[in-house]
C-alpha positions in Angstrom: 80.8 110.7 70.7 80.6 114.0 68.7 78.6 116.8 70.2 77.0 119.8 68.6 78.6 123.3 69.1 75.6 124.3 71.3 76.1 121.2 73.4 79.8 121.8 73.8 79.3 125.4 74.8 76.8 124.4 77.5 79.3 121.8 78.7 82.0 124.5 79.0 79.6 126.7 81.0 78.7 123.9 83.4 82.3 122.9 83.8 83.1 126.4 84.9 80.2 126.3 87.4 81.5 123.1 88.8 85.1 124.5 89.3 86.4 122.2 86.5 85.3 119.1 88.3 84.5 116.8 85.4 82.7 114.2 87.4 80.4 116.8 89.0 79.9 118.6 85.6 78.8 115.3 84.0 76.2 114.8 86.7 74.9 118.4 86.6 74.7 118.4 82.8 72.6 115.2 82.9 70.2 116.7 85.5 69.9 120.0 83.6 69.4 118.5 80.1 67.6 115.2 80.7 66.5 114.9 77.1 70.0 115.3 75.6 72.8 112.8 75.3 74.7 112.6 78.6 78.5 113.0 78.2 80.8 111.1 80.6 83.4 112.9 82.6 86.1 111.8 80.0 84.2 113.9 77.4 84.4 116.9 79.7 88.1 116.3 80.2 88.8 116.1 76.4 86.7 119.2 75.8 88.4 121.2 78.5 91.9 120.2 77.1 90.9 121.2 73.6 89.4 124.5 74.7 92.5 125.3 76.7 94.8 124.4 73.8 92.9 126.1 70.9 90.4 128.5 72.6 87.7 126.8 70.6 85.1 124.1 71.4 85.0 122.9 67.8 86.9 119.9 66.6 90.0 120.8 64.6 90.4 119.3 61.2 93.9 117.8 60.6 95.6 116.7 57.5 98.3 114.9 59.3 98.6 111.3 58.0 97.8 108.6 60.4 101.0 106.7 61.6 101.4 103.3 60.1 102.1 100.4 62.4 105.0 98.4 61.1 107.4 95.8 62.3 110.0 98.6 62.7 107.6 100.5 64.9 106.9 97.5 67.0 110.6 96.9 67.4 111.2 100.5 68.5 108.3 100.4 71.0 109.4 97.1 72.6 113.1 98.2 72.7 112.0 101.4 74.6 110.1 99.3 77.1 112.9 96.8 77.6 115.4 99.6 78.1 113.2 101.5 80.5 110.4 99.3 82.0 108.9 102.3 83.8 108.3 104.4 80.7 104.7 105.6 80.3 102.4 104.9 77.4 102.0 108.6 76.7 105.7 109.1 76.4 106.0 106.1 74.0 103.2 107.5 71.9 104.8 110.9 71.6 108.3 109.6 71.0 107.3 107.2 68.1 104.3 109.1 66.7 101.8 106.2 67.4 98.5 106.3 69.2 98.3 105.0 72.8 95.9 102.4 71.5 98.6 101.1 69.2 101.1 101.1 72.0 98.7 99.0 74.1 98.2 96.6 71.2 101.9 96.1 70.6 102.5 95.5 74.3 99.7 93.0 74.4 101.0 91.2 71.3 104.3 90.6 73.0 102.6 89.5 76.2 104.0 92.2 78.4 101.8 93.3 81.4 101.7 96.6 83.4 102.6 95.5 86.9 102.1 97.9 89.8 105.1 98.7 92.0 104.6 97.7 95.7 105.8 99.9 98.5 107.9 98.3 101.3 109.6 99.4 104.5 113.2 100.3 103.6 115.8 98.0 105.2 119.2 99.0 106.4 122.4 96.8 106.2 122.0 95.3 109.6 118.4 94.2 109.0 119.1 91.4 106.7 120.9 89.1 109.2 118.5 89.9 112.0 115.5 89.0 109.8 117.2 85.7 108.8 118.1 84.9 112.4 114.6 85.5 113.7 112.9 83.6 110.9 115.3 80.6 111.3 114.6 80.6 115.1 110.9 80.6 114.4 111.1 77.8 111.9 113.2 75.7 114.3 110.7 76.3 117.2 107.9 75.1 114.9 109.9 72.1 114.0 110.3 71.2 117.7 106.6 72.0 118.5 104.0 72.1 115.7 101.7 74.2 117.9 104.3 76.8 118.7 102.8 79.5 116.4 99.5 79.1 118.3 101.3 80.2 121.5 102.6 83.6 120.2 100.5 86.7 121.0 101.4 89.0 118.2 100.7 92.7 119.1 100.8 96.1 117.5 99.3 99.6 117.5 97.9 101.5 114.6 96.5 105.0 114.1 93.1 105.6 112.4 92.7 109.1 111.0 89.5 110.9 110.4 90.3 111.2 106.7 91.7 107.7 106.3 93.2 106.3 103.1 90.9 104.3 100.9 92.4 102.4 98.0 90.3 103.7 95.1 91.6 100.9 92.8 89.8 98.4 95.0 86.8 100.5 95.7 84.0 99.8 93.2 80.4 100.7 92.7 78.7 98.3 90.3 75.6 99.6 88.4 74.1 99.5 84.8 74.9 103.2 84.5 77.7 105.4 85.9 76.4 107.0 89.1 79.3 109.5 89.1 80.0 109.0 92.7 81.7 111.7 94.7 83.2 111.3 98.2 83.5 114.6 100.1 86.4 114.9 102.6 86.8 117.5 105.3 90.3 118.6 106.2 89.4 120.8 109.1 88.7 119.6 112.6 91.1 116.6 112.2 91.2 113.9 114.8 92.6 110.4 115.1 92.5 107.5 117.5 95.3 105.0 118.5 94.4 101.4 118.7 96.2 98.3 120.2 95.4 94.8 119.2 96.7 91.3 119.4 96.3 87.9 117.7 97.0 84.6 119.3 95.9 81.2 117.8 92.2 81.8 116.7 91.6 84.8 119.0 91.7 88.5 118.2 92.5 90.4 121.3 91.1 93.9 121.6 90.7 96.5 120.2 91.9 98.8 123.0 91.9 102.5 122.4 94.6 104.8 123.8 93.9 108.3 124.8 96.4 110.6 123.1 99.9 109.7 121.9 101.3 106.3 122.9 104.2 106.7 125.3 106.1 104.4 127.6 104.1 105.6 130.5 100.7 105.0 128.9 101.8 101.6 127.6 102.9 100.3 131.0 99.6 101.6 132.5 97.8 99.6 129.8 99.9 96.4 130.6 99.3 96.7 134.3 95.6 97.7 134.3 93.9 96.6 131.1 95.9 93.8 129.4 94.7 91.0 131.8 91.1 91.8 131.2 91.6 91.8 127.4 92.9 88.2 127.4 90.1 86.9 129.7 88.6 84.9 126.8 91.9 83.1 126.1 91.9 79.7 127.8 94.1 79.5 130.9 96.3 76.7 129.5 97.0 78.8 126.4 97.8 81.8 128.6 100.2 79.7 130.6 102.3 78.9 127.5 101.9 82.3 125.8 104.7 84.2 124.2 104.4 88.0 124.0 105.6 89.7 120.8 106.2 93.5 120.3 107.8 95.3 117.3 110.3 97.4 119.3 108.6 100.8 119.0 110.0 103.3 121.6 107.1 102.9 124.1 107.9 99.1 124.1 111.5 99.7 125.0 110.8 101.7 128.1 112.7 100.3 131.1 109.5 99.7 133.2 107.9 98.0 130.2 110.8 95.6 129.8 110.8 94.9 133.5 107.1 94.0 133.4 107.7 91.7 130.4 110.6 90.0 132.2 108.5 89.5 135.3 105.4 88.2 133.5 106.9 86.5 130.4 110.3 85.5 131.6 112.3 84.2 128.5 109.0 84.1 126.6 108.7 87.5 125.0 109.9 88.7 121.6 111.1 92.3 121.1 113.8 94.9 121.4 115.8 94.2 124.6 114.7 90.6 124.8 116.9 87.5 124.3 114.7 86.9 121.2 114.9 90.1 119.3 112.2 91.1 116.9 113.9 92.2 113.6 113.4 96.0 113.1 111.5 97.3 110.1 109.7 93.9 109.5 106.0 94.6 109.1 105.9 91.8 106.5 106.5 89.2 109.2 103.8 90.1 111.7 100.1 89.3 111.1 98.9 92.6 112.6 100.6 94.5 109.7 100.3 92.1 106.8 96.7 91.2 107.6 94.8 92.9 110.5 95.2 96.6 110.0 94.8 96.6 106.3 91.6 94.4 106.6 90.1 96.6 109.3 90.9 99.9 107.6 89.5 98.7 104.3 86.2 97.9 106.0 86.1 101.0 108.3 86.7 103.5 105.6 84.1 102.3 103.1 82.1 105.3 104.3 83.7 108.4 105.9 83.5 108.2 109.7 81.5 110.9 111.3 83.0 111.0 114.9 85.7 109.3 116.9 83.0 107.3 118.6 81.6 106.2 115.3 85.1 105.2 114.2 85.6 103.1 117.4 82.2 101.4 116.9 83.1 100.4 113.3 86.5 99.1 114.4 84.8 96.9 117.1 82.3 95.6 114.5 85.1 94.7 112.1 87.1 92.9 114.8 83.9 90.9 115.7 83.6 89.8 112.1 87.0 88.1 111.9 86.6 84.3 112.0 88.8 81.5 113.2 89.2 80.2 109.6 90.6 83.6 108.6 93.1 83.5 111.5 94.1 79.9 110.6 95.1 81.1 107.1 96.9 84.0 108.6 98.9 81.8 110.9 99.8 79.6 108.0 101.1 82.6 106.2 103.5 83.4 109.0 105.7 80.4 108.5 105.6 80.6 104.7 106.6 84.3 104.9 109.5 83.3 107.2 110.7 80.8 104.6 110.5 83.3 101.8 112.4 85.8 103.9 115.2 83.3 104.3 115.2 82.4 100.6 115.6 86.2 99.8 118.5 86.4 102.3 116.5 88.6 104.6 115.3 90.9 101.9 111.8 91.8 100.7 109.7 89.0 99.4 106.1 90.2 99.1 106.6 91.3 95.5 107.2 87.7 94.6 103.7 86.5 95.6 
């Protein structure tokens, strides 16, 4: 969309008023000039780039001939991608003097796709065998007892920060016109809350909120004074056969914590210091990490929390929304993830899904 010189001058003035925030400038421009065409934030970005580069709002005439797309160009573009799969479209466009639109068309023609890199917990040399050992033990136990997974209480802790992460790629607002949404974030007066939770069979246990930093002392106090009440809704026959899983964080390895586990779950707990060791750096094997915390945070942070109490209320509401059907699917994923882990010789496997 081409704008008149007067329109572009007004756009530059408004962009300055809005501290170069193109989204905000687009909204302010529409409010100030309701009878004009309303430029999107991309138009503001292009105008600002041109103004910074040339010192002029007017479009610059160019006599440069348009690059011609040839078989040789296609070959060069695809060769660059094969040689360096992480190369950017802008870099290809610059190197071979073709537009980014042409680059995208070439990539599409040859049926290449831009896959996003997934981040994983880094593994050390000793982790691979321990992951294989644990996964094989779990598969063998399920082979002996088809209901074994229903007897494991998987547990974990997570921290919820005031300004929590929201995945903007998965956060959409559907409308017939761009609402130019802004989301303010305050970085002063920070606070966070620590949450414990568990999953066993079709039951979600918790949430339980810790005061301050989790330590061995606060964790044993929780086990001795609060844990029993949290599992009251779990049937007694299930509690009699229950296994207790921890991920081996320092508070879990405290001497008095291990003593409590040995007394209350003799030969039936999984973790660091147990006869059944939980493999370190393996969030991809526990449903708290690969399901629960991501699900809860995605719901909680749809709107910015106002207070710690508001955050706790939201977490409780999300926990209450988790259904037995969801947990059945999660439980099925545990054994399939264990098999994939073994197939990958203890390495990462989530990128293969």
